[in-house]
C-alpha positions in Angstrom: -54.5 -30.7 7.4 -57.0 -27.8 7.5 -56.2 -24.1 8.2 -58.0 -20.9 8.8 -56.4 -17.4 8.8 -58.1 -14.5 10.4 -56.4 -11.1 10.4 -57.5 -8.4 12.8 -58.7 -5.4 10.9 -56.3 -2.4 11.1 -53.5 -4.4 12.6 -50.5 -6.6 11.6 -51.7 -9.4 13.9 -53.8 -12.4 12.9 -54.8 -15.8 14.2 -53.8 -19.0 12.2 -55.8 -22.0 13.3 -54.4 -25.3 12.1 -55.9 -28.8 12.5 -53.6 -31.8 12.0 -55.4 -35.1 11.4 -55.1 -38.0 13.9 -53.1 -40.1 11.4 -50.4 -37.4 11.3 -50.3 -37.3 15.1 -49.9 -41.0 15.3 -47.2 -41.0 12.6 -45.3 -38.4 14.7 -45.6 -40.5 17.8 -44.1 -43.5 15.8 -41.1 -41.2 14.8 -40.8 -40.0 18.4 -40.7 -43.6 19.8 -38.0 -44.6 17.3 -35.9 -41.7 18.5 -36.6 -42.1 22.3 -36.2 -45.8 22.5 -32.6 -45.6 21.2 -31.7 -43.8 24.4 -33.4 -46.2 26.9 -31.7 -48.9 28.8 -34.2 -51.5 30.0 -33.0 -54.8 31.6 -33.8 -57.7 29.3 -33.7 -55.7 26.1 -30.9 -54.4 23.9 -30.7 -50.7 23.5 -33.4 -49.6 21.0 -35.2 -52.9 21.0 -37.8 -52.3 23.7 -41.3 -53.1 22.3 -43.7 -50.1 21.9 -46.5 -51.6 24.0 -44.1 -52.3 26.9 -42.7 -48.7 26.6 -46.2 -47.2 26.8 -47.1 -49.5 29.7 -44.0 -48.6 31.7 -43.6 -44.8 30.8 -47.0 -43.9 29.3 -47.6 -42.7 25.8 -47.4 -39.1 27.2 -43.6 -39.6 27.4 -43.5 -39.3 23.6 -45.7 -36.2 23.4 -43.0 -33.5 23.5 -40.9 -35.1 20.8 -43.9 -35.9 18.7 -45.3 -32.3 19.1 -42.0 -30.9 17.9 -42.2 -33.1 14.8 -45.8 -32.1 14.1 -45.2 -28.4 14.6 -42.0 -28.4 12.6 -44.0 -29.5 9.6 -47.5 -28.2 10.2 -46.7 -24.5 11.0 -44.5 -23.7 7.9 -46.9 -25.6 5.6 -49.8 -23.7 7.0 -48.0 -20.4 6.4 -47.4 -21.3 2.8 -51.0 -22.4 2.3 -52.4 -19.2 3.9 -50.0 -17.1 1.9 -48.8 -15.1 4.9 -45.3 -13.9 5.8 -44.6 -13.7 9.5 -42.1 -11.1 10.8 -41.7 -12.4 14.3 -42.0 -15.6 16.3 -45.6 -16.7 16.8 -47.4 -17.2 20.1 -48.7 -20.8 20.0 -51.8 -22.0 22.0 -53.5 -25.4 22.2 -50.4 -27.7 22.5 -51.9 -29.1 25.7 -54.6 -30.8 23.6 -52.1 -32.9 21.8 -53.1 -36.6 22.2 -52.7 -40.0 20.6 -55.4 -41.0 18.1 -57.0 -37.5 18.0 -57.0 -34.6 15.6 -54.7 -31.9 17.0 -55.8 -28.2 16.7 -53.5 -25.3 17.6 -53.6 -21.6 17.1 -50.8 -19.3 16.3 -50.9 -15.5 16.9 -48.9 -14.3 13.9 -47.4 -10.8 13.3 -47.3 -10.3 9.5 -45.5 -7.9 7.2 -47.4 -4.5 7.2 -49.3 -3.4 4.1 -48.5 0.3 3.7 -51.3 2.6 2.7 -49.4 4.7 0.2 -49.6 8.4 0.2 -48.2 10.8 -2.5 -45.1 9.4 -4.2 -45.3 11.1 -7.5 -44.8 14.8 -7.9 -42.7 15.1 -4.8 -40.8 18.4 -4.6 -37.1 18.3 -3.8 -34.1 20.6 -4.2 -31.0 19.2 -5.8 -27.8 20.3 -4.1 -25.2 22.1 -6.2 -22.4 20.1 -7.8 -20.4 23.2 -8.5 -16.7 23.0 -7.5 -15.1 26.1 -5.9 -11.5 27.2 -6.0 -11.5 27.0 -2.2 -12.5 23.3 -2.3 -9.7 22.4 -4.7 -7.2 24.4 -2.7 -8.3 22.5 0.5 -7.9 19.2 -1.3 -4.5 20.1 -2.6 -3.4 21.2 0.9 -4.7 17.9 2.3 -2.5 16.0 -0.3 0.5 18.2 0.7 -0.2 17.4 4.4 -0.1 13.7 3.6 3.5 14.1 2.3 4.6 16.6 5.0 7.8 16.1 6.9 8.3 16.7 10.6 10.9 19.2 11.7 12.1 19.7 15.2 11.4 23.1 16.8 14.4 23.9 18.9 13.3 26.6 21.3 9.8 27.6 20.2 6.5 27.3 22.0 3.9 24.6 21.1 1.1 25.8 18.9 -2.0 24.0 17.7 -1.0 21.6 14.9 2.4 20.8 16.3 3.3 17.4 17.5 4.7 17.2 21.1 6.7 14.1 22.1 5.9 13.7 25.8 6.3 11.5 28.9 3.3 11.6 31.2 1.8 10.0 34.3 -1.7 10.5 35.6 -2.7 10.8 39.3 -6.0 10.9 41.1 -5.1 12.7 44.3 -1.7 11.3 45.2 -2.3 7.9 43.6 -1.2 7.0 40.1 -3.8 5.1 38.1 -3.5 2.1 35.8 -3.2 3.0 32.1 -2.3 6.6 32.8 1.4 6.4 32.0 3.2 6.8 28.7 6.7 7.5 27.4 7.8 9.1 24.1 4.2 9.6 23.1 3.8 11.7 19.9 0.7 13.8 20.5 -0.7 16.1 17.7 -2.0 19.2 19.5 -5.6 19.8 18.4 -6.3 16.2 17.3 -8.6 15.5 20.1 -6.8 12.3 20.9 -6.6 12.9 24.7 -9.2 13.8 27.3 -10.8 17.2 26.6 -8.7 20.0 28.0 -5.4 18.0 28.0 -4.0 19.1 24.6 -5.0 22.8 25.0 -2.9 23.1 28.3 0.3 22.1 26.4 0.0 25.1 24.1 2.8 27.5 24.9 5.1 24.9 26.5 8.6 24.3 25.1 11.0 21.4 24.9 12.3 20.5 28.4 9.3 22.0 30.2 7.5 20.1 32.9 3.9 20.8 33.3 1.0 19.7 35.5 -2.1 19.2 33.3 -5.4 19.1 35.2 -8.4 17.5 33.6 -11.7 16.0 34.5 -12.7 12.6 33.1 -16.1 12.5 31.3 -19.0 11.1 33.4 -19.5 8.4 30.8 -15.8 7.4 30.7 -15.3 3.7 30.0 -13.2 3.1 33.2 -15.7 3.5 36.0 -13.1 4.1 38.6 -12.1 7.3 36.7 -15.4 8.5 35.4 -16.2 12.1 36.5 -13.0 12.4 38.5 -10.4 15.1 38.4 -6.9 13.9 37.5 -3.5 15.5 37.3 -1.0 14.5 34.6 2.6 15.2 35.2 3.9 15.9 31.7 7.5 16.3 30.4 7.8 17.8 26.9 10.8 16.0 25.3 10.5 17.3 21.8 8.3 19.6 19.7 7.9 19.0 15.9 6.1 21.0 13.3 4.8 19.8 9.9 6.6 21.2 6.9 4.6 21.0 3.8 6.3 20.3 0.4 6.1 22.9 -2.3 3.5 22.3 -4.9 5.5 22.4 -8.2 5.5 20.3 -11.3 7.9 17.7 -9.9 5.7 17.2 -6.8 2.5 17.0 -8.9 4.0 14.2 -11.0 5.3 12.4 -7.9 1.8 12.1 -6.4 0.1 11.4 -9.7 2.0 9.9 -12.6 -0.7 10.8 -15.1 0.0 14.5 -14.9 3.1 16.5 -15.9 2.4 19.8 -14.2 0.9 21.3 -11.1 -1.7 23.0 -13.3 -2.7 19.7 -14.8 -3.0 18.2 -11.3 -5.3 20.9 -10.3 -7.4 20.5 -13.4 -7.7 16.7 -12.9 -8.6 17.1 -9.3 -11.3 19.7 -10.2 -12.8 17.2 -12.7 -12.8 14.4 -10.2 -14.3 16.6 -7.5 -17.1 17.6 -9.9 -17.9 14.0 -10.7 -17.9 13.1 -7.0 -20.2 16.1 -6.1 -22.5 15.2 -8.9 -22.8 11.6 -7.7 -23.3 12.8 -4.1 -26.0 15.2 -5.2 -27.8 12.4 -7.1 -27.6 10.1 -4.1 -28.9 12.8 -1.7 -31.7 13.6 -4.1 -32.8 9.9 -4.2 -32.5 9.5 -0.5 -34.7 12.6 0.1 -37.4 11.4 -2.4 -37.5 7.9 -0.8 -37.7 9.4 2.7 -40.6 11.7 1.6 -42.5 8.8 0.0 -42.0 6.7 3.2 -43.2 9.6 5.4 -46.4 9.9 3.3 -47.2 6.2 3.7 -49.3 5.1 6.6 -48.5 1.9 8.5 -47.0 0.7 11.8 -43.7 -1.1 11.9 -43.9 -4.2 14.2 -41.4 -4.3 17.0 -40.3 -7.8 15.9 -39.2 -6.4 12.5 -37.3 -3.6 14.2 -35.5 -6.1 16.5 -34.6 -8.3 13.6 -33.2 -5.3 11.6 -31.2 -4.2 14.7 -29.7 -7.7 14.9 -28.6 -7.3 11.3 -27.2 -3.9 11.9 -25.2 -5.1 14.9 -23.8 -7.9 12.8 -22.8 -5.5 10.0 -21.2 -3.2 12.6 -19.2 -6.1 14.1 -18.0 -7.1 10.6 -16.8 -3.5 10.0 -15.0 -3.5 13.3 -13.3 -6.8 12.5 -12.0 -5.4 9.2 -10.3 -2.7 11.4 -8.7 -5.3 13.7 -11.3 -4.9 16.4 -14.5 -6.6 17.5 -17.7 -5.7 19.3 -16.5 -6.8 22.7 -13.4 -4.5 22.5 -15.5 -1.7 21.1 -17.9 -1.7 24.1 -14.9 -1.7 26.5 -13.2 1.3 24.8 -16.4 3.3 24.2 -17.9 2.6 27.7 -21.1 1.5 26.0 -22.9 -1.8 26.4 -24.3 -3.7 23.4 -27.8 -2.8 24.7 -26.8 0.9 24.4 -25.7 0.3 20.9 -28.9 -1.4 20.0 -30.9 1.4 21.4 -29.0 3.9 19.3 -29.7 1.8 16.1 -33.4 1.4 16.8 -34.6 4.6 15.0 -32.4 3.9 11.9 -33.6 0.3 11.9 -37.3 1.4 11.9 -36.6 3.9 9.1 -34.9 1.3 7.0 -37.9 -0.9 7.3 -40.3 1.9 6.5 -38.3 2.8 3.4 -38.1 -0.8 2.2 -41.8 -1.6 2.7 -42.8 1.6 1.0 -40.7 0.9 -2.0 -42.1 -2.6 -2.2 -45.6 -1.3 -2.0 -44.9 1.3 -4.8 -43.3 -1.4 -7.0 -46.4 -3.6 -6.5 -48.7 -0.7 -7.3 -46.8 0.2 -10.4 -46.3 -3.4 -11.4 -42.5 -3.0 -11.5 -40.6 -6.2 -12.3 -37.1 -7.3 -13.0 -36.9 -8.9 -16.5 -34.5 -11.6 -17.5 -32.7 -8.9 -19.6 -32.4 -6.7 -16.5 -30.8 -9.6 -14.5 -28.4 -10.5 -17.3 -27.3 -6.9 -17.7 -26.7 -6.6 -13.9 -24.7 -9.8 -13.9 -22.5 -8.6 -16.8 -21.8 -5.3 -15.0 -20.9 -7.2 -11.8 -18.8 -9.5 -13.8 -16.7 -6.6 -15.0 -16.6 -5.0 -11.6 -15.4 -8.0 -9.7 -13.5 -9.8 -12.5 -15.6 -12.9 -12.2 -17.8 -14.9 -14.6 -21.5 -14.5 -14.4 -21.7 -18.2 -13.3 -19.3 -17.5 -10.4 -21.4 -14.5 -9.3 -24.6 -16.5 -9.4 -22.9 -19.2 -7.3 -21.8 -16.5 -4.8 -25.4 -15.4 -4.6 -26.4 -18.9 -3.4 -27.3 -20.2 -6.9 -30.3 -17.9 -7.3 -30.7 -14.4 -8.7 -33.7 -13.7 -6.5 -31.7 -11.1 -4.4 -30.5 -9.5 -7.6 -34.1 -9.2 -8.9 -35.2 -7.6 -5.6 -32.3 -5.0 -5.9 -33.2 -4.3 -9.5 -36.9 -3.7 -8.6 -35.8 -1.3 -5.8 -33.6 0.6 -8.2 -36.4 0.9 -10.8 -38.8 2.0 -8.1 -36.4 4.8 -7.0 -36.0 5.9 -10.6 -39.7 6.1 -11.0 -39.8 8.5 -8.0 -37.0 10.6 -9.7 -38.7 10.6 -13.1 -41.9 11.9 -11.5 -40.4 14.4 -9.0 -40.4 18.2 -9.2 -36.7 19.0 -8.9 -35.6 22.5 -8.1 
């Protein structure tokens, strides 16, 4: 087999010309015949026993071409890619298959989109500002109040008006005009006022109502509402307030502090521990934001076009990841699109920009790693495996097996981490 690779200057597109010798073509036709003849019923012959000459006389050798072509292409195209040392990022456009014929060399061309080669800009000396990791008293107070809210008890308000933050237990039924609509009715529904759970404008109109009150709540459904028959329409909900409850927060004392965290003895110790944990979290967040900003700047300084095929593949991966997260929450992509009023195509469109950015960042880091000759050593891999072993309580052998029996992915991750560290080490940090 002979190959020729010609890349168009200034683009990610090239032409791969492949010539398969006649003996390979004939061998593929032999394989195709063995496959096809098993499915043919011919009077006078058992299934699969029809002689080849008789087959070609009756059906023509061309009847084998499609199967033989698939056999040839399935071997020739990937082998040609390996020999040419190119990495496609999209399905090729193949020409020349109409020239496939018995006893002749077969030449085809493939228009191949390959991985871009970024022209790196500045990636050393990038200037960034590191966000503060200082912890304020207000932040700790807010965190403590959040913990108190988690342990709050609900008390009934006997004859007091609803205010934001209260929970109203309501019966309701929705009407468009005089007609009740499906899904618009509920009983004993506990609605926290101000939570934004219901349609905009609904919760605000219950403020000031008391237990036993009946109220007509008039709202307009959003234009993009998932139920098309309600989208953009005005509706009236007939609401009965059956009960009003208010959150009563526990008192922050030593006993409560120990109840929510057994490692502390006093409220002061709890506050001190939460301050230390908050400082660590903010420090880690500041480091992560710093790294992200450096990587984004390096990618912005690099010059290259991201092929649409790569973007589509990345979007496919992002959709799968999103679906997996939904399933962990007891939902799936189909239900999400129904509830959100979006189609999967809408979702893909929203992900496109992030997908392209992901690719730009990844390819830029790969190019920097190549330029700086950054590699993952055996020592790096073993260290990473040991850390993962402690984290997941698994042996290093089990982790390697979980990675498909190869540490190649691990090596790629290590190289990326080292490359980001190079950006940090050479940055101007304010």
